[in-house]
N, C-alpha and C positions, 0 to 999 in steps of 0.2 A: 504493500500500500504506500509506504513512504517513497519508494522509487517512482511509482506512477504519479504521485503528487509533484515530485521534483521535476519530472519531465513535462508536466503541464504548465510550468512557469517558464517565462521567457524574459530575456533582457529587453529593457526599453532601449531603443536605438539611440536615444539622446542622453541616457543616464545609465552608465555602466554599473551603478550601485543598486539599481532598482530591479529586483526580480518580481514580476507580477504575473498573475494568471494571463494567459494569452488573450482571453476575451476582454481584458481591460486595456489592451494596447489598441488604440483607435487612431487613425490618421486625423490630424488637426482639421483637415478639410471635411471630414465626415461628422465632426462634432456639431451639436446644435444647442448651445447654451441658452438657458432661459433668462439668465441674469449675469451681471458682471461678476467676476471672481471676487470673493470676500476680501482678498488682499490687493485688489487692483488699485493702482495709482497712489500708493504710499499710505493713504489714510482715508477715513470715512468721509471727511469733508470734500476732498478732491473727487472721490467716487460719486458723491451726491451731485456735484457740479456736472460731471460727465453724464450721469443718469438723467438729470434734468434737461441737459442739452439734447440727448438722444430722444427723450420723450417729446420735446418740442418739435423735433424733426420727424417723429413717428418712425424711428429706427429701432429695431429690436437688437439685442446682443447677437443673435444668430446672423442677422443681416449685416451687422457691423463686422463680425468675424469674417464672413464671406468676402466683404469688400477689402478688409485689411489683408487677408491672405492673397487676394488677387494683386493688391498693390505690392505686397512682398515678393510675389512671383515676378512682377515686372521690374523689380529692383528699386521701386520708389521708397519702400520701407525695408528694414532689415528684421529678420527673425533672430531671436536670441541665439547667440553662438554658444556652443557647449564644448568645453575642453575635453569632455569624456567621449563625445560621439562625433559623428560626421556633421557637415553643415546642415542646418535646419532645412527641412523640405515639408511643405504642407501635406504631402501624400504619405510621408513616413509614419508608421504607427508609433505612438508615444503613450506613456503612462499619464495619469491624471495630473501628477505634479509637474511634469515637463510641459504639458499642455497649458496649465495655469501660468507657469513662468513665461512661456512664449506669448500667450494671449496678453498678459500684463505688459510685456515689453512692447507689443504692438499698440496697446491702448495708450501707453505713455507717449509714443511717437505721434499717435493720432491727436491726443489732447494738446501736445506742444504745438502742433501745426494748425490748430483751430484759430481762425481769425478773431481778433479781439472783439469785433462788432457782433460776433455770434455768442458771446459770453456776457453775463451780467457785469455791470460796471464795478460792483463790489468785488468781483473776482479779478478783473483786469488791472485795477489800480493798486493792488497789494505790492509791497516791496518783496523782493526775493529773499528767501531764507538763506543764510550763509551756507548751510549744510545741504540745501536743495533736496534732491531725491534720496540722499543718504541720511537725512535727519530722522532721528528716532522719536523726538518729542511729540509730533502729531498723533502718534499711535495712542498716547494716553492724555493728551492735552488738546482738546478741541479748539480752545481759544487761540492757541498758537497756530493750529492748522488753518483756522479761518483768517487770522491776521496776516500770515505770510504765505507767499507762493512757494510751493514745494515741487512744482513741475519745472524745475530748472536744475542745471548742473551746480554742484558745490562750487562756491567761490572763495571760501576761506576755511581755515581750521584743518588743513591737511587733507582735504578731500572727504571729510565726513567720517561717519562710523567711529566717532570718538577721537578723531585726530586732534581736536583742540581741547578736549575735555581734560580737566585736571590741571591745565596750565593757566597761569595767571594772565589776564588780559593786559597787553601792553597798549595803553591808550595813545601814546605818542606815535606808535607805528600805525594805528588806525587813522589818526588824523592826517598823516602824510600819505596814506595809501589812496 
């Protein structure tokens, strides 16, 4: 019995560490999401901004995924690269985790490319967060998430993910920067 269960599991083409049942390996192009992934766009605030935008355009997550995969196939967008596997391909079967990471990567590119006139003014007039997409604060602090734009690249603090944490702030350097 143990050997037969072992043979029924396959490797995800994008994640060499993930052994999942073969039935769970589904091509990205065959997926039909009903909602945006829970971890999409860094935090709940940014996810709500995108959800509202999509609702105003009557675009479903499945329709958006189809469009984003077509744009990735044309080279307009990039699929998340994986150090463990071959280049991303919408037709390659992937596990749920790899699908969510790739979809999130496409959503971030889509959201960054949205024209300012298609978003609420309260969203477009925010200053960028120094840590941008790598900021961890919005996950537990909604006010921070709403006050600053996190759909941007890190601009200070060593590239985010704690790069500036624990260091004293040099105000003179900030004033000359």
